[in-house]
C-alpha positions in Angstrom: -52.1 -69.5 120.2 -50.8 -69.8 123.9 -48.3 -72.4 123.0 -46.8 -70.3 120.2 -46.5 -67.3 122.3 -45.0 -69.3 125.2 -42.3 -70.7 122.9 -41.4 -67.2 122.0 -41.3 -66.1 125.6 -39.4 -69.0 127.0 -36.9 -69.8 124.3 -35.5 -66.4 123.6 -31.9 -67.4 122.9 -32.8 -70.5 120.8 -35.2 -68.8 118.3 -33.9 -68.4 114.8 -35.3 -66.4 111.9 -36.9 -69.7 110.4 -38.6 -70.3 113.8 -40.0 -66.7 113.7 -41.5 -67.3 110.3 -42.9 -70.5 111.4 -44.5 -68.9 114.5 -46.1 -66.0 112.4 -47.3 -68.7 110.0 -49.1 -70.6 112.7 -50.5 -67.4 114.2 -51.9 -66.2 110.9 -53.7 -69.5 110.5 -55.7 -69.1 113.7 -59.3 -70.3 113.0 -60.7 -69.9 116.6 -62.7 -66.6 116.6 -62.3 -66.3 120.4 -58.5 -66.4 120.1 -58.5 -63.8 117.3 -60.9 -61.6 119.4 -58.5 -61.7 122.3 -55.8 -60.4 120.1 -58.0 -57.5 118.8 -58.9 -56.6 122.4 -55.3 -56.8 123.7 -52.6 -56.5 121.1 -50.0 -56.7 123.9 -50.5 -60.5 123.8 -48.2 -60.4 120.7 -45.3 -58.9 122.5 -43.2 -62.2 122.8 -43.5 -62.9 119.1 -42.8 -59.2 118.2 -39.8 -59.0 120.4 -38.3 -62.3 119.0 -39.0 -60.9 115.4 -37.1 -57.6 116.2 -34.2 -59.5 117.7 -33.8 -61.9 114.7 -34.6 -59.4 112.0 -30.9 -58.6 111.2 -30.3 -62.3 110.6 -33.3 -63.0 108.2 -32.5 -64.0 104.7 -34.8 -62.7 101.8 -37.1 -65.7 102.0 -37.7 -65.7 105.7 -38.1 -61.9 105.6 -40.7 -62.1 102.9 -42.7 -65.0 104.5 -42.5 -63.2 107.9 -43.8 -60.0 106.5 -46.6 -61.9 104.7 -47.8 -63.7 107.7 -47.7 -60.5 109.9 -49.8 -58.7 107.3 -52.3 -61.6 107.1 -52.7 -61.7 110.9 -53.1 -57.9 110.9 -55.8 -58.2 108.4 -57.7 -61.1 110.2 -57.5 -59.5 113.7 -58.1 -56.0 112.4 -55.2 -54.5 114.2 -52.1 -52.6 113.4 -48.8 -54.3 114.3 -46.6 -51.5 115.7 -44.6 -49.4 113.2 -41.3 -50.4 114.8 -41.4 -54.0 113.5 -42.2 -52.7 109.9 -39.5 -50.2 110.0 -37.0 -52.9 110.9 -38.3 -55.2 108.2 -38.1 -52.4 105.6 -34.5 -51.6 106.7 -33.5 -55.3 106.5 -35.0 -55.6 103.0 -33.2 -52.6 101.7 -29.9 -54.0 103.0 -30.2 -57.3 101.0 -29.7 -57.6 97.3 -30.4 -61.3 96.7 -34.3 -61.3 96.6 -35.8 -63.6 93.8 -38.9 -62.6 92.0 -41.3 -64.4 94.1 -39.9 -63.0 97.4 -40.1 -59.4 96.1 -43.8 -59.9 95.1 -44.6 -61.5 98.5 -42.8 -58.8 100.4 -44.2 -55.8 98.7 -47.7 -57.4 98.8 -47.2 -57.7 102.5 -46.4 -54.1 103.1 -49.3 -52.9 101.0 -51.8 -55.2 102.7 -50.7 -54.0 106.0 -51.1 -50.4 104.9 -47.3 -49.6 105.2 -46.4 -47.1 102.6 -42.7 -47.6 103.0 -41.6 -45.2 100.2 -37.9 -46.1 100.5 -38.6 -49.8 100.2 -40.8 -49.4 97.0 -38.2 -47.0 95.5 -35.4 -49.5 96.2 -37.1 -52.4 94.4 -38.3 -50.3 91.4 -35.3 -50.7 89.1 -34.6 -54.3 90.3 -38.2 -55.2 89.3 -37.9 -53.5 86.0 -34.6 -55.3 85.1 -36.1 -58.7 86.0 -39.6 -58.1 84.7 -39.6 -61.1 82.4 -38.8 -63.4 85.4 -42.1 -62.7 87.2 -45.0 -65.0 86.7 -48.7 -63.8 86.4 -49.4 -63.7 90.0 -46.0 -62.0 90.8 -46.7 -59.1 88.2 -50.3 -58.8 89.5 -49.1 -58.6 93.2 -46.4 -56.1 92.5 -48.7 -53.8 90.5 -51.4 -54.1 93.1 -48.9 -53.3 95.9 -47.6 -50.1 94.2 -51.1 -49.0 93.5 -52.4 -49.6 96.9 -49.8 -47.7 98.7 -50.1 -44.8 96.1 -46.5 -45.3 94.8 -46.8 -44.1 91.2 -43.9 -45.5 89.1 -44.6 -44.9 85.4 -41.3 -46.8 84.3 -42.2 -49.8 86.3 -45.9 -49.9 85.1 -44.7 -49.3 81.5 -42.4 -52.3 81.7 -44.9 -54.4 83.5 -47.6 -53.6 80.8 -45.5 -55.1 78.0 -44.7 -58.3 79.9 -48.4 -58.6 81.1 -49.8 -58.5 77.6 -47.6 -61.4 76.6 -48.8 -63.6 79.4 -52.6 -62.7 79.8 -53.7 -66.1 78.5 -52.1 -67.5 81.7 -53.6 -65.1 84.1 -56.6 -66.0 86.2 -59.6 -63.7 87.0 -58.1 -62.2 90.0 -54.8 -61.4 88.2 -56.6 -59.7 85.3 -58.9 -57.7 87.5 -56.1 -56.7 89.9 -53.9 -55.6 87.1 -56.3 -53.2 85.5 -57.4 -51.9 88.9 -53.8 -51.1 89.6 -53.3 -49.0 86.4 -56.5 -47.2 86.8 -55.8 -46.4 90.5 -52.4 -44.8 89.7 -53.8 -42.9 86.7 -52.0 -44.8 84.0 -54.2 -46.0 81.1 -52.3 -47.8 78.4 -54.8 -48.8 75.7 -52.9 -51.9 74.6 -52.9 -53.3 78.1 -56.6 -52.6 78.8 -57.7 -54.0 75.4 -55.6 -57.1 76.0 -57.1 -57.6 79.5 -60.7 -57.0 78.2 -60.3 -59.5 75.5 -59.0 -62.1 78.0 -61.7 -61.3 80.5 -64.4 -61.9 77.9 -63.1 -65.4 77.4 -63.1 -66.1 81.1 -66.0 -64.1 82.5 -67.8 -67.3 83.8 -64.7 -67.7 86.2 -64.8 -64.3 87.5 -66.2 -63.6 90.9 -68.9 -60.8 91.2 -66.2 -58.6 92.9 -63.8 -59.1 90.0 -66.5 -58.2 87.3 -67.2 -55.0 89.1 -63.5 -54.1 89.5 -62.8 -54.9 85.8 -65.6 -52.6 84.7 -64.7 -49.9 87.2 -61.1 -49.9 85.9 -62.0 -49.7 82.2 -64.6 -46.9 83.0 -62.0 -44.9 85.1 -59.4 -45.2 82.2 -61.9 -44.0 79.7 -61.8 -47.3 77.7 -65.4 -48.2 76.9 -64.9 -51.7 75.2 -68.7 -52.3 74.5 -68.1 -56.1 73.9 -66.8 -56.4 77.6 -69.7 -54.4 78.9 -72.2 -56.5 77.1 -70.7 -59.7 78.2 -70.2 -58.5 81.7 -73.8 -57.4 81.8 -75.0 -60.7 80.8 -72.8 -62.4 83.4 -73.7 -60.1 86.2 -77.5 -60.6 85.5 -77.1 -64.3 86.3 -75.9 -63.6 89.7 -76.7 -60.2 91.0 -77.3 -61.6 94.4 -73.6 -62.3 94.6 -72.7 -58.6 94.4 -72.1 -56.6 97.5 -72.8 -53.0 98.0 -69.5 -51.9 96.4 -69.9 -54.3 93.4 -73.4 -53.0 92.7 -72.2 -49.4 93.0 -69.2 -50.0 90.8 -71.0 -51.7 88.1 -73.7 -49.1 87.6 -71.2 -46.4 88.0 -69.1 -47.9 85.2 -72.0 -48.1 82.8 -73.0 -44.5 83.6 -69.4 -43.1 83.3 -69.0 -44.7 79.9 -72.6 -43.8 78.9 -73.6 -47.4 78.2 -77.3 -47.9 78.7 -78.5 -51.2 79.9 -82.1 -50.9 81.3 -82.3 -54.6 82.3 -79.1 -54.3 84.3 -80.1 -51.1 86.0 -83.4 -52.6 86.9 -81.8 -55.8 88.4 -79.2 -53.6 90.3 -81.9 -51.4 91.8 -83.7 -54.5 93.1 -80.6 -55.8 94.6 -79.4 -52.4 96.0 -82.7 -51.9 97.8 -82.2 -55.2 99.6 -78.7 -54.3 100.7 -79.0 -50.5 101.2 -78.2 -50.7 105.0 -74.8 -52.0 104.1 -74.0 -49.3 101.5 -71.3 -46.7 102.6 -71.8 -43.1 101.8 -69.7 -43.2 98.6 -71.7 -46.2 97.3 -75.0 -44.5 98.0 -73.8 -41.4 96.3 -72.3 -43.1 93.3 -75.3 -45.3 92.8 -78.0 -42.5 92.7 -75.4 -40.5 90.5 -75.3 -43.3 88.0 -79.0 -43.7 87.7 -79.4 -40.0 87.3 -76.5 -39.8 84.8 -78.0 -42.4 82.3 -81.6 -41.1 83.0 -82.9 -44.5 84.3 -85.9 -44.0 86.5 -86.2 -45.9 89.7 -88.6 -44.3 92.2 -88.3 -47.1 94.7 -84.4 -46.9 94.8 -84.3 -43.2 95.0 -86.8 -43.1 97.9 -85.0 -45.9 99.8 -81.6 -44.3 99.2 -82.9 -41.0 100.5 -84.0 -42.7 103.7 -80.7 -44.5 104.1 -78.7 -41.5 103.3 -80.5 -39.3 106.0 -79.4 -41.8 108.7 -75.7 -41.7 107.5 -75.3 -38.0 106.4 -72.9 -37.1 109.3 -70.4 -39.6 107.7 -70.7 -38.2 104.1 -67.8 -36.4 102.7 -68.4 -33.1 100.8 -68.0 -34.8 97.4 -70.6 -37.5 98.4 -73.1 -34.8 99.6 -72.6 -32.8 96.4 -72.9 -35.9 94.1 -75.9 -37.2 95.8 -77.8 -33.8 95.7 -76.8 -33.5 92.0 -78.3 -36.8 91.2 -81.6 -36.0 92.9 -81.8 -32.7 91.2 -81.0 -34.2 87.8 -83.5 -36.9 88.3 -86.1 -34.2 89.0 -89.1 -36.2 89.8 -87.5 -38.0 92.8 -87.0 -34.9 94.8 -86.8 -35.5 98.7 -87.3 -32.3 100.8 -86.4 -34.3 103.9 -83.1 -35.3 102.2 -82.2 -31.7 101.1 -83.0 -30.4 104.6 -80.8 -33.0 106.2 -78.0 -32.7 103.6 -78.0 -28.9 104.1 -77.5 -29.3 107.7 -74.6 -31.7 107.2 -73.0 -29.6 104.7 -73.1 -26.5 107.0 -70.9 -28.4 109.4 -68.1 -29.0 107.0 -68.4 -26.2 104.3 -64.8 -25.3 104.8 -63.9 -28.8 103.4 -65.8 -28.3 100.3 -64.0 -27.8 97.0 -65.2 -25.3 94.3 -67.0 -28.0 92.2 -68.7 -29.4 95.4 -70.0 -26.0 96.4 -71.1 -25.3 92.9 -72.8 -28.7 92.3 -74.6 -28.5 95.7 -76.0 -25.0 95.2 -77.0 -25.9 91.6 -79.0 -28.9 92.9 -80.9 -26.7 95.4 -81.7 -24.1 92.6 -82.6 -26.8 90.0 -85.3 -28.3 92.3 -86.4 -24.8 93.5 -85.7 -25.6 97.1 -84.6 -22.5 99.1 -82.2 -23.1 102.0 -81.2 -19.5 103.1 -78.9 -20.6 105.9 -76.9 -22.8 103.6 -76.8 -20.3 100.8 -75.6 -17.6 103.3 -72.8 -19.8 104.6 -71.9 -21.1 101.1 -71.4 -17.5 99.8 -68.9 -16.8 102.5 -67.0 -20.1 101.6 -67.2 -19.5 97.8 -65.9 -15.9 98.2 -62.8 -17.3 100.0 -62.2 -19.8 97.3 -63.1 -17.8 94.1 -59.6 -17.6 92.8 -59.7 -21.4 92.3 -63.2 -21.6 90.8 -63.3 -22.6 87.2 -65.7 -20.8 84.7 -68.4 -23.4 85.0 -68.4 -23.2 88.7 -68.5 -19.5 88.8 -71.5 -19.4 86.3 -73.3 -22.3 88.0 -72.9 -20.7 91.5 -74.3 -17.3 90.3 -77.1 -19.0 88.4 -78.1 -20.8 91.5 -78.3 -17.6 93.7 -80.3 -15.8 90.9 -82.6 -18.7 90.3 -83.6 -19.0 94.0 -83.7 -15.1 94.3 -81.1 -15.3 97.1 -79.5 -11.9 97.7 -75.7 -11.8 98.2 -74.1 -8.6 97.1 -70.7 -9.7 98.5 -70.8 -12.9 96.4 -71.8 -11.1 93.1 -69.1 -8.4 93.8 -66.4 -11.0 94.3 -67.5 -13.1 91.3 -67.4 -10.2 88.9 -63.8 -9.5 89.6 -62.9 -13.1 89.3 -64.9 -13.7 86.2 -63.3 -10.8 84.3 -59.8 -12.4 84.8 -61.1 -15.8 83.5 -63.5 -14.8 80.8 -61.4 -16.3 78.0 -62.1 -19.8 79.6 -65.8 -19.3 79.7 -68.0 -21.3 77.2 -71.0 -19.5 75.6 -73.5 -21.2 78.0 -71.3 -19.9 80.9 -71.2 -16.4 79.6 -74.9 -16.5 79.0 -75.9 -18.0 82.4 -73.5 -15.5 84.2 -75.0 -12.3 82.6 -78.6 -13.7 83.0 -77.8 -14.1 86.8 -76.6 -10.5 87.1 -79.6 -9.3 85.2 -82.1 -11.4 87.0 -80.9 -10.7 90.6 -81.5 -7.0 90.0 -79.4 -5.6 92.7 -75.9 -5.4 91.1 -74.4 -4.2 88.0 -70.8 -4.3 86.9 -70.3 -2.3 83.7 -66.7 -3.7 83.4 -68.0 -7.3 83.6 -70.7 -6.7 81.0 -68.3 -5.0 78.6 -65.8 -7.8 78.9 -68.4 -10.5 78.6 -70.0 -8.8 75.6 -66.6 -8.7 74.0 -66.0 -12.4 74.7 -69.5 -13.2 73.4 -68.6 -11.5 70.0 -65.4 -13.7 69.8 -67.5 -16.8 70.3 -70.7 -15.9 68.6 -70.7 -18.7 66.2 -70.9 -21.2 69.1 -73.8 -19.6 70.8 -77.0 -21.7 70.8 -80.3 -20.0 70.6 -81.0 -20.1 74.2 -77.6 -18.7 75.1 -78.1 -16.0 72.5 -81.6 -15.0 73.9 -80.4 -15.0 77.5 -77.4 -12.8 76.7 -79.6 -10.3 74.7 -82.2 -10.2 77.5 -79.5 -9.5 80.0 -78.2 -6.5 78.0 -81.8 -5.3 77.7 -82.5 -5.5 81.4 -79.3 -3.7 82.1 -79.9 -1.2 79.2 -76.3 -1.8 78.4 -74.5 -0.7 75.3 -77.0 -1.3 72.4 -74.2 -1.7 69.9 -73.1 -5.0 71.7 -76.5 -6.5 70.8 -76.0 -6.1 67.1 -73.7 -9.2 66.6 -76.1 -11.3 68.7 -79.2 -10.1 66.7 -77.3 -10.8 63.4 -76.5 -14.3 64.8 -80.2 -14.9 65.5 -81.0 -13.9 61.9 -78.3 -16.4 60.6 -79.9 -19.2 62.6 -83.3 -18.3 61.4 -82.3 -18.2 57.8 -80.6 -21.5 58.0 -83.5 -23.1 59.8 -81.5 -23.7 62.9 -83.4 -21.3 65.2 -85.6 -23.3 67.5 -86.9 -21.1 70.2 -89.0 -22.0 73.3 -91.9 -19.8 74.3 -89.7 -18.3 77.1 -87.0 -17.5 74.5 -89.5 -16.0 72.2 -90.8 -13.8 75.0 -87.2 -12.8 75.8 -86.6 -11.8 72.2 -89.7 -9.7 72.0 -88.5 -7.7 75.1 -85.1 -7.3 73.5 -86.7 -5.9 70.4 -88.7 -3.4 72.5 -85.4 -2.3 74.0 -83.4 -2.3 70.8 -86.0 -0.7 68.4 -88.3 1.3 70.6 -86.3 2.3 73.7 -83.0 2.8 71.8 -84.4 3.8 68.4 -82.3 1.4 66.5 -83.5 -0.2 63.2 -84.3 -3.8 64.0 -82.5 -6.4 61.8 -85.0 -9.1 62.8 -87.4 -10.2 60.0 -91.1 -9.4 60.5 -92.2 -13.0 60.5 -89.9 -13.7 63.4 -90.8 -10.5 65.3 -94.5 -11.3 65.0 -94.1 -14.8 66.1 -92.3 -13.5 69.2 -95.0 -11.0 69.8 -97.7 -13.6 69.6 -95.9 -15.8 72.1 -95.5 -12.7 74.4 -99.3 -11.8 74.2 -100.3 -15.4 74.4 -98.4 -16.0 77.7 -100.7 -14.4 80.3 -100.5 -15.0 84.0 -103.3 -15.8 86.3 -104.3 -13.0 88.9 -102.9 -13.6 92.4 -104.9 -13.3 95.5 -103.1 -10.0 96.2 -104.2 -8.6 92.8 -107.8 -9.6 93.4 -107.7 -7.8 96.8 -106.3 -4.6 95.2 -108.9 -4.5 92.5 -111.6 -5.0 95.1 -110.4 -2.0 97.1 -110.2 0.2 93.9 -113.8 -0.8 93.1 -114.9 0.0 96.6 -113.7 3.6 96.0 -115.9 3.9 92.8 -113.2 3.4 90.3 -113.9 1.6 87.0 -111.5 -1.4 86.8 -110.7 -3.7 83.9 -108.8 -6.9 85.0 -105.7 -8.0 83.2 -105.4 -5.7 80.2 -103.0 -5.6 77.4 -100.7 -2.8 76.6 -101.2 -2.2 72.8 -97.8 -0.5 72.4 -95.7 -3.2 74.1 -97.9 -6.4 74.4 -97.3 -6.5 78.1 -100.1 -7.8 80.2 -101.2 -5.4 82.9 -102.8 -6.5 86.2 -105.5 -3.8 86.0 -106.5 -0.8 84.1 -108.2 1.8 86.5 -110.3 4.5 85.0 -110.8 7.7 87.1 -114.0 9.7 87.4 -112.5 12.3 85.0 -111.8 9.6 82.4 -108.0 9.1 82.9 -106.6 5.6 82.6 -104.0 4.3 85.0 -102.1 1.0 84.4 -101.7 -0.7 87.7 -99.1 -3.4 88.4 -99.2 -5.4 91.7 -95.7 -6.5 92.5 -95.8 -9.6 94.6 -92.9 -11.4 96.6 -91.7 -13.1 93.4 -91.0 -9.7 91.8 -88.3 -8.9 94.4 -84.9 -10.1 95.8 -85.2 -8.8 99.3 -86.4 -5.1 98.9 -85.0 -4.9 95.3 -87.0 -5.7 92.2 -85.9 -8.5 90.0 -84.5 -7.9 86.6 -87.6 -9.0 84.9 -89.7 -6.6 87.0 -87.3 -3.7 86.2 -87.4 -4.4 82.6 -91.3 -4.6 82.4 -91.7 -1.4 84.6 -89.2 0.5 82.6 -90.6 -0.5 79.2 -94.2 0.2 80.4 -93.0 3.6 81.7 -91.2 4.4 78.4 -93.4 2.9 75.8 -96.8 2.3 77.4 -99.9 4.3 76.4 -101.0 5.0 80.1 -99.2 6.1 83.2 -98.0 3.2 85.4 -98.7 2.7 89.0 -96.6 -0.1 90.7 -97.7 -1.3 94.1 -95.2 -3.4 96.1 -96.6 -6.1 98.2 -94.6 -5.2 101.3 -96.1 -1.8 101.4 -99.6 -3.3 101.0 -99.0 -5.7 103.8 -98.3 -2.8 106.1 -101.8 -1.6 105.8 -104.1 -3.2 108.4 -107.6 -2.0 107.6 -109.7 -1.4 104.4 -109.7 2.3 105.2 -105.9 2.4 105.3 -105.8 0.6 101.9 -108.3 3.0 100.3 -106.4 6.0 101.6 -103.1 4.5 100.3 -104.7 3.8 96.8 -106.3 7.3 96.6 -103.0 8.9 97.4 -101.0 6.8 94.9 -103.6 7.8 92.2 -103.2 11.5 93.0 -99.5 11.2 92.8 -99.4 9.5 89.4 -102.0 11.9 87.9 -100.0 14.9 89.2 -96.6 13.6 87.8 -98.3 13.2 84.3 -99.6 16.7 84.0 
């Protein structure tokens, strides 16, 4: 190295372009690690050769310019350094000045600029038409290098890629594994997915898979999955080949291969088992995106791997500060979707990491992250407070699913945010025509469940949209929507099309209701037929089935309920635990009989019945229906009032006072 640099330093006037190319060629071949390390530590050592390159650049011919650029790029890569932009600008300007490049020089030059990370838009624009006009003169490696270069610098050129596709298809039988994988990677990276090209590449790859390196197999599959071209024959063949040598796949290769299968929806249990074993060995080398993509893939195809998810959680926690928003969101989605691999430590750490960069989260990332916490039932009040503020700022860019999922998450975890629900209502009304039935249903359910906010305008617009799309509503979506209308006691006429839809599904044997949905439908019928005095269109057999499910769904008494009953008994009241209201079917925490023979229904409202100080929608509906339809007066005792009472005497006095109040109100 020293000799080459001395030549450049001491022979300034004698150095010609060919000499410069030779010197860079020798430098790029350095094999002594210590010398390469010296350049990394002090790039100024290269000043003599850089100065001579700048001086001779204007005299370079196409070949010397291409070779010089290529060798500079190779040295930059080996020594992990960026050669100053000045030299690349001069090389670019000189290349644009000349018009006698042959096909090989063009591909070498563009490869060099891309490899060195030089976007050089003017250079890539300059060569575009020239390449198109000479496309049949490029060999396999030339086409591969050019497409790779344009893709790597992000220079999207549909005309060039279109011309190259036709030429590549003709020559695929002469392409080696690297050429094939680079070509499909290039098209996938720029977002151009010509089926004929991908099909021809897949067919050729199948013939040559035993020559493909592990990295090339993973790139091939990633590219086809990104393009949306499944090619089952290729997937099966690649799976067999990968299984022979999984120990050759690095972290990116493992991540890409499972991501490809998951994205296409191609299940391969043996491959996922083998990939999990290899991934666990290499997890310390996995980058954040690779961790996120890997667990996402296993969750997506529903392939269980407790050991992998546990190990990935531990590794992710150590690296969370380097995770991007999309990676945090995708990883949490995976753990929530997998369900039984939930890691509280991971969710705690991820919440803290997300809080630091929430302003960088996009709508889908916010929505997916919140959905994950709600799905696993893990409350993170600080994160949800901060996310509400960020969501409100971005609501105008939220899509229908993102609005619906965000509201559902807050409602599911009973996290109060009036500002969020206010802002979401206005935005949802504007976009209701884009909402799918599930999104309408989940949104209305959220407003009904959270209990502290009601937007008549939103319910009116959503009910209208539901009627437009009623034939697409599934049973669960129908029951959720009806239940929401019942909770809010909103416009009974809007329920009629939904109830008729239930009947149609029932009569065509398409109505499959879970116990929870049968319970909802019974509450809806109480509202529709008894509270609102409407003739129920629901047949008796279905109504009776829902009533049976409702009565047969009792809850176990809480410790708070047992304590309240004990204090009632200490006052001499007769108490029946867990009664049933004959009029409605509701279970009642206790029936208390006074000394004069009057019965009072007592409901003990614990913390789960409130969002902050406000009753949930389910509690509001039960209380209202027992008040309106029940056979005895109702006394509701909120937990927070009970917790204020320190002594038995205070609790006795409180219960006596409440009993007197209820009795006076009923006479």
